Structures are given as structure tokens and as C-alpha cells.
KEKE-3310 file (N, C-alpha, C; in steps of 0.2 Angstrom, whole numbers, plus 5000, padded with zeros to 4 digits):
npx = (5170:5177:5194:5206:5221:5235:5249:5261:5269:5286:5295:5302:5319:5317:5319:5313:5299:5298:5284:5275:5277:5274:5260:5256:5260:5254:5242:5240:5244:5243:5242:5233:5224:5215:5210:5196:5194:5190:5200:5209:5220:5230:5239:5244:5249:5261:5257:5247:5236:5231:5229:5218:5209:5208:5205:5192:5185:5190:5186:5173:5169:5175:5171:5178:5181:5191:5205:5222:5236:5251:5269:5284:5297:5311:5322:5321:5322:5316:5299:5287:5270:5258:5249:5245:5237:5243:5237:5245:5255:5269:5276:5289:5295:5290:5277:5277:5272:5279:5271:5266:5261:5246:5244:5252:5243:5231:5220:5213:5209:5204:5204:5222:5228:5222:5216:5221:5211:5214:5218:5232:5240:5239:5244:5258:5263:5259:5269:5282:5281:5284:5296:5304:5309:5298:5287:5277:5271:5269:5269:5266:5274:5274:5271:5264:5262:5258:5246:5239:5235:5228:5216:5213:5208:5198:5188:5186:5179:5166:5148:5148:5160:5178:5182:5193:5207:5223:5238:5255:5271:5286:5302:5318:5322:5332:5341:5355:5368:5366:5369:5359:5350:5338:5330:5326:5315:5307:5306:5299:5289:5283:5281:5273:5260:5257:5253:5242:5235:5232:5226:5213:5206:5206:5198:5186:5181:5178:5167)
npy = (5387:5378:5373:5360:5361:5351:5347:5340:5339:5340:5323:5307:5308:5319:5332:5346:5349:5352:5354:5360:5372:5377:5374:5383:5395:5394:5396:5409:5414:5425:5424:5411:5416:5424:5415:5414:5403:5397:5395:5383:5379:5365:5358:5343:5334:5320:5308:5293:5292:5307:5310:5300:5305:5321:5320:5317:5327:5339:5337:5339:5349:5359:5355:5351:5355:5352:5342:5344:5337:5338:5329:5324:5317:5314:5305:5308:5315:5326:5330:5323:5315:5304:5291:5281:5273:5263:5247:5247:5247:5251:5242:5244:5257:5269:5283:5302:5301:5288:5277:5262:5255:5241:5231:5224:5232:5242:5242:5229:5215:5222:5231:5228:5241:5260:5271:5287:5301:5310:5324:5317:5318:5331:5339:5336:5340:5354:5355:5354:5366:5376:5375:5363:5347:5334:5320:5306:5295:5280:5273:5276:5274:5265:5275:5287:5295:5288:5282:5293:5295:5284:5286:5298:5296:5285:5293:5302:5292:5293:5300:5316:5318:5325:5332:5331:5324:5325:5319:5324:5322:5329:5336:5337:5355:5368:5380:5385:5382:5367:5349:5341:5343:5346:5357:5377:5384:5393:5390:5378:5383:5390:5377:5372:5381:5380:5366:5367:5376:5369:5356:5362:5366:5355:5351:5358:5355:5341:5328)
npz = (5259:5272:5278:5286:5293:5297:5310:5317:5335:5343:5345:5350:5345:5338:5340:5336:5327:5312:5307:5315:5315:5302:5301:5308:5301:5289:5291:5293:5281:5267:5254:5254:5261:5250:5244:5249:5259:5273:5287:5298:5309:5317:5328:5334:5349:5347:5349:5351:5357:5358:5345:5342:5351:5347:5334:5330:5337:5332:5316:5318:5325:5315:5303:5289:5273:5266:5272:5276:5280:5288:5292:5297:5290:5293:5286:5273:5259:5250:5247:5252:5245:5250:5246:5249:5266:5277:5287:5298:5311:5322:5336:5341:5342:5352:5356:5359:5372:5376:5374:5366:5354:5356:5345:5330:5320:5313:5312:5316:5306:5295:5280:5271:5266:5263:5252:5250:5250:5236:5225:5218:5207:5205:5217:5218:5206:5209:5223:5216:5209:5216:5217:5224:5226:5224:5225:5223:5236:5242:5256:5271:5281:5299:5309:5320:5308:5298:5304:5309:5295:5290:5301:5297:5282:5284:5290:5279:5272:5275:5277:5271:5276:5272:5256:5251:5257:5264:5266:5270:5269:5273:5273:5283:5291:5285:5294:5290:5278:5272:5269:5275:5278:5266:5261:5264:5279:5271:5258:5260:5267:5254:5246:5255:5254:5239:5239:5246:5239:5226:5233:5240:5225:5219:5229:5226:5211:5214:5216)
capx = (5174:5184:5201:5211:5229:5237:5254:5264:5276:5291:5294:5309:5325:5316:5315:5312:5297:5294:5278:5272:5277:5273:5253:5253:5262:5248:5235:5241:5246:5240:5242:5228:5218:5214:5204:5192:5192:5191:5207:5209:5227:5230:5245:5244:5254:5266:5253:5240:5228:5229:5225:5212:5206:5206:5204:5185:5183:5191:5182:5165:5169:5176:5168:5182:5181:5199:5211:5229:5240:5260:5272:5291:5300:5318:5327:5319:5327:5310:5292:5283:5263:5257:5244:5239:5238:5244:5234:5251:5257:5276:5276:5296:5295:5286:5274:5278:5269:5282:5267:5266:5251:5248:5244:5254:5240:5229:5212:5213:5204:5202:5209:5230:5229:5216:5218:5220:5207:5216:5221:5237:5246:5240:5248:5264:5265:5260:5273:5286:5278:5286:5305:5305:5307:5291:5285:5270:5273:5264:5271:5267:5278:5270:5273:5259:5259:5253:5241:5235:5234:5223:5211:5209:5206:5191:5184:5186:5173:5159:5144:5150:5169:5181:5181:5202:5211:5229:5244:5262:5278:5290:5309:5320:5322:5338:5342:5361:5369:5369:5369:5358:5343:5337:5324:5325:5309:5304:5305:5294:5281:5280:5279:5265:5255:5255:5251:5235:5228:5229:5219:5207:5206:5203:5190:5181:5179:5176:5159)
capy = (5381:5375:5369:5360:5360:5348:5347:5337:5342:5334:5314:5303:5309:5323:5339:5349:5346:5359:5356:5362:5380:5377:5377:5390:5400:5392:5397:5415:5415:5432:5419:5407:5420:5426:5410:5416:5397:5398:5392:5382:5375:5361:5354:5336:5331:5315:5302:5288:5297:5313:5308:5298:5310:5328:5320:5319:5333:5344:5336:5340:5356:5364:5352:5354:5352:5348:5342:5345:5336:5337:5325:5326:5312:5314:5302:5308:5322:5328:5329:5315:5315:5301:5290:5277:5274:5256:5245:5244:5251:5250:5241:5245:5263:5272:5289:5306:5300:5284:5273:5259:5249:5235:5227:5226:5234:5249:5239:5221:5212:5228:5229:5231:5248:5262:5274:5292:5305:5317:5325:5317:5321:5340:5338:5334:5346:5360:5356:5355:5373:5380:5375:5358:5339:5331:5314:5302:5289:5273:5272:5281:5271:5263:5278:5293:5299:5283:5280:5299:5294:5280:5289:5303:5291:5281:5298:5303:5289:5293:5306:5323:5319:5329:5330:5330:5322:5323:5318:5328:5321:5334:5331:5344:5361:5370:5386:5387:5378:5359:5343:5334:5347:5350:5363:5380:5384:5397:5384:5373:5388:5393:5374:5370:5386:5378:5361:5367:5379:5364:5353:5367:5367:5348:5350:5362:5351:5336:5327)
capz = (5260:5277:5277:5291:5293:5304:5310:5324:5338:5344:5346:5349:5339:5332:5345:5332:5320:5307:5303:5319:5314:5294:5297:5308:5296:5283:5292:5292:5274:5264:5247:5255:5263:5244:5240:5254:5262:5281:5288:5305:5311:5324:5332:5338:5353:5344:5351:5347:5361:5356:5337:5343:5356:5346:5328:5329:5338:5325:5311:5321:5324:5306:5296:5284:5265:5263:5277:5274:5287:5286:5296:5297:5288:5295:5282:5266:5255:5246:5250:5251:5244:5255:5242:5254:5273:5279:5292:5301:5317:5323:5343:5342:5342:5357:5353:5362:5378:5379:5373:5360:5349:5357:5341:5325:5316:5316:5312:5316:5302:5291:5273:5273:5265:5262:5248:5253:5244:5234:5218:5219:5202:5204:5222:5215:5202:5215:5227:5210:5204:5220:5216:5228:5225:5227:5224:5227:5242:5243:5260:5276:5289:5304:5315:5319:5303:5296:5310:5306:5287:5293:5304:5294:5277:5287:5290:5272:5267:5279:5272:5274:5276:5268:5249:5251:5264:5259:5271:5266:5272:5272:5277:5288:5285:5287:5295:5288:5271:5276:5266:5278:5279:5259:5262:5271:5280:5268:5253:5265:5267:5249:5246:5256:5250:5233:5240:5250:5233:5225:5236:5238:5218:5218:5234:5220:5208:5215:5215)
cpx = (5177:5189:5203:5216:5232:5245:5256:5270:5281:5290:5301:5313:5322:5314:5314:5306:5293:5286:5274:5273:5275:5264:5253:5255:5256:5243:5232:5243:5241:5238:5236:5222:5214:5210:5199:5190:5193:5195:5207:5217:5226:5237:5245:5251:5257:5263:5248:5236:5227:5226:5218:5206:5202:5204:5198:5182:5183:5189:5174:5164:5170:5172:5171:5180:5187:5202:5217:5235:5247:5262:5279:5293:5308:5323:5326:5320:5323:5304:5290:5274:5261:5249:5240:5242:5238:5240:5239:5254:5265:5276:5283:5296:5289:5283:5278:5277:5275:5278:5268:5260:5253:5247:5248:5248:5235:5222:5211:5208:5202:5206:5217:5231:5222:5219:5216:5215:5210:5218:5228:5243:5247:5245:5257:5265:5264:5266:5279:5287:5284:5293:5307:5304:5301:5289:5280:5276:5268:5267:5273:5270:5272:5270:5264:5258:5254:5245:5237:5231:5227:5217:5207:5205:5197:5186:5182:5179:5167:5156:5148:5157:5172:5182:5189:5205:5218:5233:5252:5269:5284:5298:5311:5322:5330:5337:5351:5363:5371:5367:5363:5350:5341:5331:5326:5317:5305:5303:5299:5287:5276:5278:5272:5259:5251:5252:5242:5232:5228:5225:5214:5205:5204:5195:5185:5176:5176:5168:5156)
cpy = (5382:5371:5367:5356:5356:5347:5343:5341:5338:5328:5314:5305:5313:5328:5343:5349:5354:5359:5359:5371:5382:5379:5381:5396:5399:5396:5404:5418:5421:5428:5415:5410:5424:5420:5411:5410:5400:5393:5390:5378:5372:5358:5347:5335:5324:5311:5299:5293:5304:5311:5306:5301:5317:5326:5322:5323:5339:5343:5338:5346:5361:5361:5354:5350:5346:5349:5340:5341:5335:5332:5325:5319:5313:5313:5305:5314:5326:5329:5326:5316:5306:5298:5285:5277:5265:5254:5243:5249:5249:5248:5241:5256:5267:5281:5293:5305:5293:5279:5268:5255:5244:5228:5230:5231:5239:5246:5231:5219:5217:5227:5232:5238:5254:5269:5283:5297:5311:5317:5322:5320:5330:5341:5340:5340:5353:5361:5357:5363:5378:5380:5369:5352:5337:5323:5310:5295:5285:5271:5276:5279:5266:5266:5282:5294:5294:5282:5286:5297:5290:5282:5293:5301:5290:5287:5301:5301:5288:5299:5309:5325:5325:5325:5328:5327:5320:5322:5320:5326:5325:5332:5337:5348:5363:5378:5389:5381:5372:5354:5338:5338:5350:5355:5369:5382:5387:5394:5379:5377:5388:5386:5372:5375:5383:5371:5364:5370:5372:5358:5358:5366:5359:5347:5352:5359:5343:5335:5323)
cpz = (5266:5274:5282:5289:5298:5305:5317:5328:5337:5345:5346:5344:5333:5335:5344:5327:5317:5304:5308:5317:5307:5295:5302:5304:5289:5283:5292:5285:5271:5259:5249:5258:5256:5242:5244:5259:5269:5284:5296:5305:5317:5325:5335:5342:5348:5347:5349:5351:5359:5348:5340:5346:5352:5339:5327:5332:5334:5321:5312:5320:5318:5301:5289:5275:5263:5270:5273:5279:5284:5293:5293:5295:5288:5289:5274:5264:5250:5248:5247:5251:5245:5249:5247:5262:5274:5285:5296:5307:5321:5334:5345:5345:5348:5353:5360:5370:5380:5378:5365:5358:5353:5354:5335:5318:5317:5317:5311:5310:5294:5283:5275:5272:5263:5257:5249:5248:5244:5227:5217:5213:5203:5211:5222:5211:5206:5219:5220:5207:5211:5220:5220:5225:5227:5223:5227:5232:5242:5251:5265:5283:5292:5309:5314:5313:5300:5300:5308:5299:5288:5294:5301:5287:5277:5289:5284:5269:5270:5275:5278:5277:5271:5262:5248:5258:5263:5267:5267:5268:5270:5276:5281:5283:5288:5289:5291:5282:5275:5271:5268:5280:5270:5256:5267:5272:5275:5261:5256:5264:5260:5245:5247:5255:5244:5234:5241:5243:5230:5227:5236:5231:5219:5223:5228:5214:5209:5217:5222)
residu = (UNK:UNK:UNK:UNK:UNK:UNK:UNK:UNK:UNK:UNK:UNK:UNK:UNK:UNK:UNK:UNK:UNK:UNK:UNK:UNK:UNK:UNK:UNK:UNK:UNK:UNK:UNK:UNK:UNK:UNK:UNK:UNK:UNK:UNK:UNK:UNK:UNK:UNK:UNK:UNK:UNK:UNK:UNK:UNK:UNK:UNK:UNK:UNK:UNK:UNK:UNK:UNK:UNK:UNK:UNK:UNK:UNK:UNK:UNK:UNK:UNK:UNK:UNK:UNK:UNK:UNK:UNK:UNK:UNK:UNK:UNK:UNK:UNK:UNK:UNK:UNK:UNK:UNK:UNK:UNK:UNK:UNK:UNK:UNK:UNK:UNK:UNK:UNK:UNK:UNK:UNK:UNK:UNK:UNK:UNK:UNK:UNK:UNK:UNK:UNK:UNK:UNK:UNK:UNK:UNK:UNK:UNK:UNK:UNK:UNK:UNK:UNK:UNK:UNK:UNK:UNK:UNK:UNK:UNK:UNK:UNK:UNK:UNK:UNK:UNK:UNK:UNK:UNK:UNK:UNK:UNK:UNK:UNK:UNK:UNK:UNK:UNK:UNK:UNK:UNK:UNK:UNK:UNK:UNK:UNK:UNK:UNK:UNK:UNK:UNK:UNK:UNK:UNK:UNK:UNK:UNK:UNK:UNK:UNK:UNK:UNK:UNK:UNK:UNK:UNK:UNK:UNK:UNK:UNK:UNK:UNK:UNK:UNK:UNK:UNK:UNK:UNK:UNK:UNK:UNK:UNK:UNK:UNK:UNK:UNK:UNK:UNK:UNK:UNK:UNK:UNK:UNK:UNK:UNK:UNK:UNK:UNK:UNK:UNK:UNK:UNK:UNK:UNK:UNK:UNK:UNK:UNK)
# end
């Protein structure tokens, strides 16, 4: 079994993105190594062009059975397991390359949303088992996280696409006690490991 883990780099308003360090930590996790799965980590530059250029190459090269994507939601106070990708893009907020989408939708004329291929409740329970707050979410926003959700969900519906394609929004992490960052990085890693293990289990039982 192959698993692809992705994160994002910094973006306007977030000079440090914990998902970059998180996926690099997860790909070296001893706990995940015991599953016997082949793990690949990739960090996207937070730009539309990077997702469009790199995602198809990654999927073709790694042929993942499981795709777990992580992104930062700086205002959230808990881990969010996204369940839908919206056919929406913000024309106001630029990406890390200073570019904005030309239209307010990702795929004009397509459905308003796409359901992610995930064992949703299993992922929530896994995150909570690591001692962190987690909940399902039906709104991945209108920025790069949602854009990647949409493109990955499109790929998951194609023949030989990932059996599980999950997007996880994470909050800021703290290095010192802080009311503004609810998790430490170690807590985030433990939750990430639990979520990935649950996604692997879900893929193994998927038809």
C-alpha cells in the first residue's frame, strides 16, 4: 500500500505553516512504519500553479492508495476533518505567488461541491483518541486548501484513484503556553499519526 502525505508552505498572513513540518515528521514516524505502507511526503508551495503542476505528477509517480492532505486554518481551535470540497475560489486573497483566480469557481458549470472519499467518523474518532479536539467540517473555505481538496477529490473519482482522499485542517501550534494556539506540535503529530492510521484502515476495507 502507498500513502501520500501533503502539506503547504507559508502564505500571506501565515509566515510559519505547521503542516510543512508535520508531513516531514509523519513520513519518518516509527509508528506509521510498523504498518508496512510506503510513505511519501510533499509540501506544496501555497499557489494554485503549484497544485496544478505538482499534484498530477505526484499521483502518477506514487500511485497512492491513501492521500492525506494537511492545511492550516489559523482561526480554528480544533482539528477539522473536511467532508466536502466547494466549487469556489477567492478572487480577493492572493496566493503565495501573488496571484488570484480569474473566476469565483474552480470548475465553471460543475457541481457546487464534491464529497471527499473518506471514512469521516473514523478519522474524527482517531484524532480525539490522541487527546485533541476534532470535528467534521463541510466548509473547506475558498483558498488553496479547498482548491487542493477539489482537485484531489476529482482524482479520487477516476479509475485507480486513491481509495481514501482526506483533507485535514489544523490549528496553529504553540511552543509556549498561549491562548491563541490550542495545540503543541507534539500533540499535532500524535493526532496526525492517528488520523493517518485510520485512513489506512479505511482504505484496507474499502472496495
